N, C-alpha and C positions, 0 to 999 in steps of 0.2 A: 666675300660680302659679309656685312655684319647687320644686325638688327638695330632699328632706331632706339629701342628700349635699352640695348646694351650701351650705345653711344651716350645716351642721356645719363645713364648711371655713372659711366666713366667720367664724363665732364663734371658732373655734380660732386663726385668724390674727389676729383683732382682740385677743383676750385675750393672745396672745403679745407683740403690740406694746405693749399696756398695761403688761405686766410689765417691758418694756425701757425704757419712757419714764416711769417714775414720777418725780414731783417737778415741776420747773419753777417759775417765778416765782409766789409766793403772792399772790393778789389780796386786796385789803382786804375784799372781800365775804365771804370764806370764813368767818371767825368769826361772821358775822351770819346765816348760813344755819341754819334750825331743825334741831335734832337729834332731836326727837320727831316722827316723821312718821306716827304711828298714824292710820290712816283718811284720811290726806291724801296726795296726790301733790305732790311739789315740782316746780314748772315753772320752769326758768331760761330766760328769753328775752332776746334782744338781737340787734343787728345782726351780720351774718355776720363772721367772723374777728376777733371782739373778744375771744376767749379762752374760749368756753363749753366746748369739748371739753377743754381743759387743766384747766379748773375741775372738770369731771365726773371726769376722771382722778384729780385730788387727792382728791375726795370718796370714790372707790372705795378709794384706798389708805388712807383713815382708818378704814375699816370692819373690824371684827374678824371678822365673819361672812362666809361665802361669798357672793359677789356674782355676778350675771349681767349681762354687758355686751353690747350689740348696737348698732352704728351702722348705720342704715338708708341713709345716704347713700353707697352704693357701687354701682357699675354691676351687680354680681352680684345685687343685691336690687331693681333698678329694676322688676321684674315681681311684686314682693311684693304679695299681696292679703290682705284680712282673713281669709280662710279659712286662710291660711298661719300664722296665730298658733297654730294647733294644733300645728305643728312646733316653734314656739318654746316652747310649753308642755311638750313632750316633753323638750327640752334642759334647761329650768329644773328640772324634776322630777329628771332624771338628775344634774344637778349639785348637787341638794339646796340650791338657793339661795332665800333669802327676801327678799333685797334686789335689786331690779331697776333697772338703769340703761339708759336708752334714749336715744340721741342721734339727733336728727332723725327721730323716729318719725312726725311730722306728714306725711311723705311718703306714708304709707299712709292711704287714705280710711277713715274709721270707727275710727281708733286709739283715740278717747276711750272707745268701748264696751269695748275690751280692757283699757284701764288701769283703768276702773271695776270690771271683773270681777276683776282681780288685787287691787285694794283690798279688795273684798268677801271675797276668799279669804284675806286677812290679810297680803298682801305689802306691803312698802315699795317705793314707786316714785318714781324720780327721772328727770325728762325735760328735755332741753335742745332748743332749736330756734331757727332764725332767725324773728324776730318776724313777718315777712311771711307765714310759713307756720304759726306757732304763736302764736295770739292768745288771751288769756284770754276775750275776747268771743266767740270762736268755739267755746269749749268746750261751750257749750249746756247743756242740762238734764242731760246724762249725767255731768258732773263738778261741777255747781253745789254749792258748799259742801264739796267734797271735794278742792280743790287750793289750794296756796299758791304765788303767783307772785312770783318775784324777777327783777330786771333786772340785766343785766351790760352795762357800757359799755366802750369803749376805755380805755386807761390814763388815769387822772387825772394831774394835775401831780405830785403826791406819789408815785404809782406810777412815773411816768416817771423821776423823779430816783432812786428807789430801784433801779429796773431798770438804770439806767446808772451807779449808784454816784456820783452827783454831788450837790453841796449845793443847797439850796433858795435860789436867788438870782435876781435880776432877769435875769441872763444865762441862767440855766437856763430860766427862763420863755420867754425869747426863742427858744431852741432848741425848746422844746415847742410854742410857737405856730406854728413853721414845720413841724415834723415831725408833730405830732399824736400820737395815742396808740394806733394799731393795732399790737399786739404784734410781729407778724412783720415789719412795715415798720420799726418802731423798732429791731428787731434787725438787719435786713439792709440797710436804706436803699435797697432796690430799688423804684423807683416802679412797675414793672410789677405789683407785688403789689396796689397800690391801683387800678390801671387794671382788672385782672382782677376785683377785688372789685366795682367800680363796674358792670362789665358783668354780673356775676352777679345783682346787685340789680335793675338795670333790666330785663334780659331774663328771667331765671329766676324771680325772686321777684315781679315785677310783670307784665310783658307776657305771659308764658306763663300765670301763675296766673290772671290776670283777663281773658285772652283779648283783649288789646289789639292791634289790627291795625296802627295807625298809631304805630309805635315812635318815629319821628322827632319827632312832636308831643310825646311823653312826654319825650324827650331835650331838646327845645327848652325845655319848661317847667322841667325841672330845671336847665338851664344859666341860665335867667333868675333862678330862685330863688337859685342859687349866687352870682350876681353881685349880689344884693340883700340879703345877710345883714345883719340889724339894721334893715331898712327895713320899711315897711308895704306889705302886698300885699293885693289884693282880687280875687276871682274875676271880677267884672264888668269890671274894667280889663284883666285878663289875657286875656279872650276876644278883645279887640282887638289886644293886643300879640303874642300867640302865634298867633292865627288859629284857635283852637279855637271852634267854632260855639256850643257850649252852656255856660252858666255851671255847670250841673249836672255836666258832664263835667269842667270845671276843678276843682270841689269834690271830685269823685270821685278825680281824680289826686292832689290834696292829700292826701286820706285814705290813698291807697296809699303815698305817700312817708312819711307819718307812721307808718303801721303797720310799715313796714320800718325805721324809726328813722333814715332818711337825713335828714329834716328834722323840725322841730316848729314849729307856728304858735302864737304866744302872743297871747291876746286882750287887749283893753283892759279895765281894771278897771271894773266897774260892779256895783252891788247887783242890777241887773236882767239876767237871763240873756239876754233878747231884745236888750238894748243891746249885750251882748258879741257876739252873733251877727251883728248888722248892721254893726258897725264893722270896718275893716281890721285885719289881724293882723300882728304882726311875725315875720319868718322867721329861724330859726336852723338851722345845719347841723351834723350830728353830729360832725364832726372837721375840724379846720383843715388837716391834711395831705391828707385825701381831697378837701377843698374846692379845694385848689390844683390838683389834677388836672383838675377841671371848669372852674375859673375862674382861670387863671394871673394875671390882673390882681389877684386878691384877695391875692396874696402880699405886696404892699406896703401893704395896708390894715390897718395896726396897730390903729387904733381899733376897727374892727369885729371883728378877731380877738380882741381883748381882751373885748369884749362877748359874743361868741359863747362864749368859754371860761367866762366867769362864768355864762352861762345854763345851760350843761350841768353845771357844778359844782352849782348849785342844783337842777337836775333830777335829778342823781344822788342828791341827799338827799331826793328824793320831795317836793319843795315844790310848792305850787300857785302858779303864776307869771302875772303880768299886767303890762302897762305902764300908766302913769298919764298922763292927758291931760285937764286941766280948766283952763278960763279961759285957754287958749293956753299953758299951762306944762306941760312934760313931765318925767317921771321914768321911767328905764329899767325898773326892776323893783319891783313890789309883791310882796313875799314872804309867802305865806300858808301856814298849816297848820291843818287841821280847820276851814276857813272863817273863820279869825281872822287878821288882819294882823299879822305878826311884825316886819317891818322894811321900810324902803324904801331902794333902792340906786340911785345914779347911777354910770355908768361913763364915764370920760373918760381918754383915754390920757395927756394932759398938760394940766394947768390952766395957763392963761396969761391975760393981760389981755383977750384977745379973747373968751374963753368963760367966764371965772370967774363973771360976773353970771348968764349963762343957766343954768349947771349949778347954782349955788346957788339961784336962784329956783325952778326946777323941783322941786328937792329940798325946799326949805322949804315950798312949796305942798302937796306930798304929805304932809309931816309935819304941817302944819296940818289937812289934810283927814282924816287918820287919827288926829289927836290923839297924835302920837308926839313924844317929846322928843329922840330920837337919830336921825340918818341917816348913811349912809356914802357916800363917793365913792371908788370904786376907780380907781386910776391905775396907770401902768406902774411908776413908781418914785419917787413923791412921798409925803410924809408930813406931816401938819399937822392942826391943830384949828381949826375955824371956829365962832364963837359968834354967836347972834342972840337976845337976850333970854334966854329960858329954854331955847332949843334949841341942840343941839350937833351939828355935823357932823364926823365923823372922816374925814380923808383918809388913805387907806391904800394901800401898794404891793400890787399884785395877788398877788405871791408870798407875802407875809405873810398876806393874807386867805385864800388857799388853804391855807396851813399851819394857820391857826386853825380853819378850817371842815372840815378833813379828818376 
């Protein structure tokens, strides 16, 4: 429980800071957010420190009507309980606000019931939160059909270039692949920001939330995954490598990491969901800058950096992603939307005489399998056209591909 005087003080201080910090770098997702929120709450989820609070600030300053703002992630509100929403209601009525902005509201157990109540009362509600604590699957029956969820990621390559006022070039991409896209780190270049972020995710968002006692095992698993970006991983093998006794526990940890956006596991393409489940998955890490904090050896792995960035650009576009492996031939990405295969993509840092046949063969095999006439090989800085009968492969520099797909 908290005192009304404390809540009034917090709201006043936070709203004063909002007025002083208007603006900031405009994210590309901003024009895509729905304007008509009648009967639906807008939930913006994403990894910590990717810019959700700044985005929320920008949304507030776009509103013509009086808004109410409250960030629950402050020590003064750590004892906030669901009964204390009565005090929030008092302030909302006092301010005559009809648009409510809540940052990190998921800290409060039962917040979904309160948001549903405000929707029923005719309020517009916008919520942001770290995905480890704010998951659409956790919204349950109380908000089913009453929420729209959007995701925010660290800076894309295009945003990185615009933020730094630099041109879209191969050199710019090299800088992006080293630094990554967490806004505060891109601005300050202070690695302590990424180290603190990683600690918050592992301890606060996962270990504390899910009551994990052996944090060292959790860290050991994350370190292993960080060192194997772009490779196949399976829970069975990891029980032996990491020393975790149960395959179920490894799968559970995978799930926690995915929910917090730290990693994502990509399945093998198959028309059978059972086949997808039993095959190993490929691992990708949210950000190459953050990745270098965990696995310094990754710094020089340009090929896997390139593949990792391609994955997250496709993920940013809400594509359904799989890897292809049939008859001993592999293709990095099968890109689907609405259960339909749109394109197949191979990623290779540099095409040369040693790998040209393998990269082409895997891509042509995928094109035959899906009856596609066109495929793409994304490289660091090579451009070409490869033809085989009626099939065409376009070799494209990654920075140009990112510009086209922005």
